[in-house]
N, C-alpha and C positions, 0 to 999 in steps of 0.2 A: 544269538545267532545271525550270520546276517546270510541271505543268500541273492543268487539273481544272475542275471547275464552282464554282456556287457555295455557300455555307455552305445547310445546310439548316434550312428552318423545321418548327420541332416542334411536336405538339398543345401546348396549355395545360398538360397535364402529361402531360409524356411519361414514356413506358415503356421499357424495355428493348428491347422489340418493334418500338416505333416508331423507335426508334434504327436498330436493323436495316433497317426499311424504308425511313429517310432514307439508310443508307449503300447500298444498293442503287442507289437513285433520283440519289447524289452519282457513282457511276460510270459513269452514265448507262445501266444495266440495265434493260431494257423485257419481258423475258421471265424467267421464274424455272423451270427445268426440279425439278421436285419430286414427292415421293411423302409425302405428308401422314402422321402418326402422333400419339399420343398425349404424347408430350412436347415435339411443337411445337404443340400446339393454339394455343394464345396468340402466338404469333409469326403464323398463318395467321388469325388472327379479326383481325387489324391488315391485314393482306393485304388484304380483304374491302375496305376503306377508299379501298385505293390503285389507284386506277381506272388508271392511268398504267403500272403494273407485270402484265403476261399470267401466270399461272399455267399452264404444261403440262405436266400430271400423267401420269406415266410408269407402267409397268407392272413396273417393277423400277428398285429405285435404279440399277444398272449403269447403265441407260438413261440416265436424268439425267443421271450424270459424262458420258458419253459425248457428250449432246447438247450439253451446257455446251463440252465439247473442242470440237465442230465449230462452235460457233456462236463460240467464241473466235478461233479458227483463220482461219475466213473473214473477220472484219472486222477482226482485230489489237484488239478490243478486249476489254474485260474479259465475261465470262459467268459465271453463277451457278448453282448449284443447293442444293437445300434438302435434308435426307435424316437419318432419327431415328439415335438413337446405335447401338451394339453391330451388329446384323447388319445394318442399313439402310447404315452409314456402312462397314461391311465388304466390303457387296456393291459402294459406291460407288468402292473403294479400286482396283481396274482402270483404271477412269477416272479416278481422281486418277493414277494413275502414267503414265498414258498424257497425260495433259497436261503433266505432269511434263517428260517427253522429248520432249512434242511440242510445247515454247513456247508454252503457252497460258496466259493470264492466266483464270484459272479460280477462283473462289470458291464456297470449298464452306461452307455453312451446316450447323452439323451440331449435334441437340439433345446432350442429355444427362440424364443420371439425377440425382435432387435434388441438391443442392449438398452436402449434410451427407453424404451416403453416397459421395462420390466417392473412390473408391479402397480404401473399406473391405471390399471383395470379398461383400458380401451376396448377392448374386446376385439381387437386386433388376431387375425388367423390363430388358432391353438393356444389362445391365452388363458390363462389361469391364474388365479391373485396372488398364490404363492405357492409355486412348483415345489421349491429347495422344502417346503413345510409337509408335504407330502413323502416326499423323497427320504427325508429324514427317518421317517415312520417303517421305512422297508431297508432303509442300508445302515452300516454303521458308520460312515463318511459319506458326505456329498461335499462335493468340491462345484466352482461355477468359475468360468472362463469370461471374464467380464471386458479384459483388453486384451489383444496380442501379448504386452510384455508380461501379462499373469500367468500365459499359457506353459510354461514350464514349471512353475513354482507349484501350482494348480495339478497338472498331471503328475510330478514329484512324488505329490504329499497321496495321490489316490492310489499309484502303484503301489507304493510304501504301506498305505493301511489295507489294501487288498490282501497283499500277501504275508501281514503279520497278523500273530494273535489268533482270535474268533474268527474262524472262517467264515462270512459273511460278505454280503454283497457292499458295493462300491458305486457311487453313481458321481459323472461330469456331466455338468450342462453346459452345453456352447452355445450362444446366440448367433442367428441365421446370418447376423452383419459383421461377424469376431472370425469365421475361418479363416475368410483368406487374409487376414491383416499379419502382418509381419511378425515374426516373435524371436528370439535370441536366448541364448544361454545354452546349456547342456544339458540333456536329460541321461542322468546316471541309472544305472542298473536297479532295479526294485532293490530297497534296503528294509529285508524282511527282518524282524524282531519277533522274539517269541521273550515271554516274562521268565525272567532268571527265578531257577527253584531254589528256594530258600531250604537248606541245609536241616535245617532246626526243623523247619514241618515233615520234610521227610523222618529225619530222625523220630519224631513224635508218633507219626502214621506208622511207622516198622514198630516202635513199641507195642502201640494199640492191637496192630495185626498180630505181630508175634504171639502175645498173649490170648488172641482170642482162640476159643474153644470150638467154637461152630462157625468158622467166617463163611460169608456168602457174597459174591461179586457180581454186581450189574454195569453193563458195558452199554453206553451208547455210541449216537455216531460219531463222537468226539475221539472214539477208540478206536476207528477204521485203520487208521496206518499205525495200531499197537497190536495187532494179533500176535506176532510170535513172544512178546515180553509179556502180554496179558497171559498167554497158556502157559508163559514160566512162572510167572508169578500164581497163578492158580494151583501148579502141580507142586508149589514150594509151600502152599498153605492148605493143600489138599480142600480147597474152597471150592465149591460147585459156583458156574458160571451161566447166568440168565440175562437175556435184552428183552427189549420189546421189538420196534421196528426198526430203529434206525440203527441201531446196534449188531441187529443180524448179520451172521457171517464174520464176525471178527473171532467168535470161536466156534468150530468147526462143529457142525451138532453130532456127530460121530465120534468126538472125543469123549472119554467115560468120564468127563466133568462136566459136561457141558449139561444147562438143567434147562426144558423148553419152559414157556413163561408161567405153566400150571406149576412147572417142578419148582420154580423160584418161588411162587405163592404157599406152596406146601413148606418150605424152609423157610420163608421169611419170618414167620413168630419165634422159631427157636433158635434163629440165628443171632449172637449175642456182637458178634461186629459187620456191618454191611458197608463193603465198599465198594463205591460208585466211582468207575471209571469213564470219561467222556458223556456223561448222562446228566440231565438234570434232574432226575429220578422223581420227576412229578409224578409219575402212574402209582408208584407202589406207594409214594406218601401220600397222596391225596384217597386212593384210592383202598390203599390196604391198612393204612396210618402206622405210625412208628411209636414201640413199647418204649416207654421209658428207660428202661434197662438197656436198650439198644444202642450202641455207639455206630453212627454214622461217620466214617471215613471217605470224604470226596478229593477225586482228582478232576481238576478241570480246568480248562486254559481259559475260562472265563471266571473272574475273581466274583462275580454276582451271583454265583451257582453255589459257592462253597458253603453259606449258611442260609438258602434260600427257604428252607423247610424245617431248619433246626438251629437254634444258636450254641446247641453245644457239637455241632460238627467239626471232626478235625480236619482240616483243608490242606490240600496240596493243591498252590498255583501254577500250574503248570502245563505245556504239552504230554498228553496221556504217555508216549514211546519213552521220551525222554523220563518221565517222573517213576513211570513202573521197571525203569530199566535200576534207576537211582533205589528203589523201594527194594529191587531182589538184592543188591548190593547190603543194602541196610538190616536187613530180615536176617543176615548171615549173623547178624548181631544177638537180633531178638526173638527168633523164632524158637519157640518149642516143639517137641515132639509131638506129633498128632497121630490119631490113627489112619488108616487108610479109609477113603468112601466111595469107594467103587460100588461095592456091592449095595450100600445104600442107596446110590443114585440109580444104578440098576433096577433093582426093585420101584423105586421112584416111578422110572420109565417107563417102565413096563405098566404099571399103574395110571400115568399118564395116556398112553395109547388105548388103554381099556376105556380112560373116560371119554376120550375124543371118538371115539368108533362110530360113532352115531352120525357124524357130520358127513355124511355121504348125500349128494355125489362127491362134495368138494374134495375130498382126501384122494377118491381114485383120481381124479383130475389132476390133480396135486402130483400124486405119485408118477401119472404118466408125464408132465412136465418135466418131473426130475429125472425120469428114466432116456429122455430125448438130449438133454441140456448137459453141456460140458461141464467143468467143477467151475470155470471160469466164465462161464454162461451169465447172462445179466437179466436180471429179471426185475422190470419196472411196472409195480403194483400202482393201480389206480382204487380210488376207494371203492370198492367191490366186493360181495360176499366171498369167493373164492382166497380173494387177497387175505381179507380177514384171518379165514382160518390158516393162512401159508404161515402167520405169524407164529401158529404154534404146531405146526405139521410139517411143514417143507421141509428140504434137508439142503441147512446152506451150507455150504462148504468152505467158503473165500468170503474175506472181505471186498468190499465193494463189488458183489453181485446181486446185492438186493436194493433197489433204489426208491425212497419212497419222499415224501413231500413233508414227513416230521408233525411237529405242532401244529401246519397250517391245513392238514388233512383235508388237501386241496383236490375237490372232487373234477375228473376232467379235464385232468393234467395230461394225463399218461399216454396219449398217441404222441403230443410234442414233445413229452419229457423222454418218449423211448427213441424218438426220432435222433435226439441230442447227443443222448447216450451213445446211440448206432455208428452217430455221424464222427463221434469222437474215439470210438474202439471199433473200428470196420473190418478188424481180423477176428471178432469174438462173437457168437452168436447172441440174440437179443433177444427178448418177448417181452410183450406189455400187456398185463392181465389187466383187464376191462371190462366194465358191464355197461351195458344200454343206456344207461341213465348217464352215466361220465364220457359216454362215445362223442356224441355230436359236438362237446366244447371244443375240441381240436382235431375233430375229423379231417377239417380242410385242409389239414396240412399233411393229409397223405398223397395232397398233389407237388408238395414240398420234395417228401420221401420221393416220390417215382422223377421230380425234373433234375435232381441231386443224386438220383442213384444210390439212395441209404438204405443199407440191407435189414429193415427194420421189420417185426412182425409181430401183427398184432393179432393177441388172442382174445374172441370177444364174446361175452359170456351173456345171454339174453334171456332176459325174465320177463320181460313186456312191465317194466315199472323200476320207480326207485324202491329196491325192495327192501334197505333197510328203516326207510321210513315206515312204509306198508308193514313192517312186523310190529316198530315202536306202534303204530296206530292200532293196532289190532291188540297189543298187549294192554296197553295203558287205558283204549276206549270202548274196546269192542272188536268183533269181528264183522260188523258191518258198520264201521265207523272210519273205513280209510277214506281217504280226500285227495285229489291234486297229486296222486304219487301213480297211477297208472299210465303206461307210455304206448302210443302205437307208433312203431317204427318204420321205416323203410324195409325195401327187401335188401338185406344187407349183402347178399352177394352181388344182386344189380349195381349196388351203391361202391361197394369196392372196387369192382369192375371198370366202372365209368371211369375210376382215376387211372385206370390201369396197372393196378393191384391185384396180383396174382389172390385169389380168393376162392375157399371152398367149404362146405362144411363136416363139422365131425358130430354123428349121431348120439356117441356116446362115450364113456373114457376108454374104452379099448381101440375106437376108430382114432384117439386124438395121437396118441405117438406118432403114427405113417403118416398125420395130415401134417404133423409140426415139423415132421424130418424131412418133406417135399418143400415146406416153406422155408425153413431154414436153406436148403439148399439153393434156393430160388435165387438167382442176381438180382435180387431188388427189393422193394415192399411187399410183404406179401400179409393177407389177413386168413382165420381162420374163424369161424363162426360157431357156435355151440348153445344150443337152446336150453335152458333149466329152468326148474321150478321148484318150488317146494325147499328151498335150500335150509334145513333145520338152524337153530341161532347159536351160535360160538360163544357169545358175549357171557353168560351165567359162568363159560370155564375162565375167561379172561378176568373179567372186573374182581369177582368175590369180593364183594366189601364187606368190613369186619362192621 
């Protein structure tokens, strides 16, 4: 499959910088999250004339990377950032790691030291011994424009890689002395390719699923664009569907076959065939274990995931939506008659809500959020207590409405992550759930949201500490053995208002809906602060190790 725009018209005498701009256009990028610096001056001079690409200047390079992550996740399209080398690139590294594990097509445009000094260890401004070695660990492809004559080829490789296969970041380095060099050639539209699905793999998977007595489906971030075929497949198989965090929203929680994570855990031991769609399945494999009598069927665009946990996996290598459609067609030849499982799932869901009822006040706050958020409203989670409970209690209605950093589990990304999502989807409501422990990591990006009139809402839960750390310390070492986990915080209302952010407090769950309604209606960034304490532990329900 090949997709993309049209070949980009370049200036009469194109330069490396103008080719970079053309590359952004070819990807459909209309917003560049960036922090300029001397190594990229010539690129930004070319950007002045690119009126169709809006630069959003951030207050820290990590903010630029997290914003690109949010924009890519919420739109399923490429997003881009630009930073200087050395500390600039390293500051953005956590965001690139988050994009790597968060299924995001993020392009990192990174400046570089003069081409003649690369790798020589001179200590010139922003030097690193081997920057590409760092970037290769954070991206699926890293390119370097060493000369003007290389530019079109390097950029073509980059945009092709970014739009193809597994959704992960791509980086391009350009030295300070190369931006202004002349370049020739034609930059074609991105040549996006996906693996061709093997029909024999489909037939084998359909045969195994068709014979299953009690099939179960787990979906992950790779299934976010396969919501409809996943639903049809589940109904054909009478298979419950569960997710952890990256797959939340793929199956509407109101559907009769939806299973919350705890219900998935209940069903896991008695399921003879488990179908993983767009998920690494590391959580159930590691936490719950696989019975030798269980058959795992994996649908994944990343070939490495097909048998990572079990050599007996029946694998289908390809795009989740396309593979599901082919499985639906093939199941017509293989599927057996099954009893409906609506009643079974209803009973398990009722038991689920009884089991989690002790998780107050988190549940009440989540119900308050749901009461004001439209179906397409975007919730960005940071690593915090209310978000943990959201995995097993929030009503997720649509795909790409609950954004996370995946396996990276990045504390503190939330403010910038949410700004990026809100910038890319300005017509949709957006809330970031964050705790006081993560708040100050990227809180300065509230200035970015004000400057660029980005309508993001931060919902800050303040428990005066790193709550999860404190709980683990108490559980493992004793109630008086907490250390380095209590926090003294600023006056959050004054803090928000100092940036020009509309800020108010909500004293209890009943106060939250009107506060959020006022915030979401505000034409600009806003914040609601909630003091919270003694949140009960959800993890015994989530992990339940064998």
